C-alpha positions as CSV (number, residue, x, y, z in Angstrom):
1,X,1.3,-59.9,-30.5
2,X,1.6,-58.2,-27.1
3,X,2.6,-54.6,-26.9
4,X,5.2,-53.8,-24.4
5,X,4.6,-50.5,-22.7
6,X,7.6,-48.6,-21.4
7,X,6.3,-47.0,-18.2
8,X,9.5,-45.2,-17.3
9,X,9.1,-42.1,-19.4
10,X,5.4,-41.8,-18.6
11,X,6.1,-42.1,-14.8
12,X,8.9,-39.6,-15.1
13,X,6.5,-37.1,-16.8
14,X,3.9,-37.6,-14.1
15,X,6.4,-37.2,-11.3
16,X,7.8,-34.1,-13.0
17,X,4.3,-32.6,-13.2
18,X,3.6,-33.4,-9.6
19,X,6.9,-31.8,-8.4
20,X,6.2,-28.8,-10.6
21,X,2.7,-28.3,-9.2
22,X,4.0,-28.6,-5.6
23,X,6.8,-26.1,-6.2
24,X,4.6,-23.6,-8.1
25,X,2.0,-23.7,-5.3
26,X,4.7,-23.0,-2.7
27,X,6.2,-20.3,-4.9
28,X,2.8,-18.8,-5.6
29,X,2.0,-18.6,-1.8
30,X,5.4,-16.9,-1.2
31,X,4.7,-14.4,-4.0
32,X,1.2,-13.7,-2.5
33,X,2.8,-13.1,0.9
34,X,5.3,-10.7,-0.7
35,X,2.6,-8.9,-2.5
36,X,0.5,-8.6,0.7
37,X,3.5,-7.2,2.6
38,X,4.2,-4.7,-0.2
39,X,0.6,-3.5,-0.3
40,X,0.5,-3.2,3.5
41,X,3.7,-1.1,3.5
42,X,2.3,1.1,0.7
43,X,-1.0,1.6,2.6
44,X,1.0,2.5,5.8
45,X,3.1,5.0,3.8
46,X,0.0,6.6,2.4
47,X,-1.6,6.7,5.8
48,X,1.4,8.6,7.1
49,X,1.3,11.0,4.2
50,X,-2.4,11.7,4.7
51,X,-1.9,12.2,8.5
52,X,0.9,14.7,7.8
53,X,-1.2,16.6,5.3
54,X,-4.1,16.7,7.7
55,X,-1.8,18.1,10.4
56,X,-0.4,20.6,8.0
57,X,-3.9,21.8,6.9
58,X,-5.1,22.0,10.5
59,X,-2.1,24.2,11.4
60,X,-2.7,26.3,8.3
61,X,-6.4,26.7,9.3
62,X,-5.3,27.8,12.8
63,X,-3.1,30.5,11.2
64,X,-6.0,31.6,9.0
65,X,-8.3,31.8,12.0
66,X,-5.8,33.9,13.9
67,X,-5.5,36.3,11.0
68,X,-9.3,36.6,10.7
69,X,-9.4,37.3,14.4
70,X,-6.8,40.1,14.0
71,X,-8.7,41.6,11.1
72,X,-11.9,41.6,13.1
73,X,-10.2,43.2,16.0
74,X,-8.8,45.9,13.7
75,X,-12.2,46.5,12.2
76,X,-13.7,47.0,15.7
77,X,-10.9,49.3,16.8
78,X,-9.3,50.9,13.7
79,X,-5.9,52.4,14.2
80,X,-5.5,55.9,12.7
81,X,-2.1,57.2,12.2
82,X,-1.7,60.9,11.4
């Protein structure tokens, strides 16, 4: 008695798995590219925030240095008002 194997459903399953693997690989690459672009944009945004904060702190340090200079000048030459 010979067994008749129906190859149609088996080949359909294999073909479906191959197509799914190819699609998922392409989709996965696209998602990685999207993630990379997102992370790059967030890093750029953080760099901009850090640069602005450094500039703000440098300006503030300049103001503090000016005030210290004025106080030192007043200590050297005190102003007395009657």
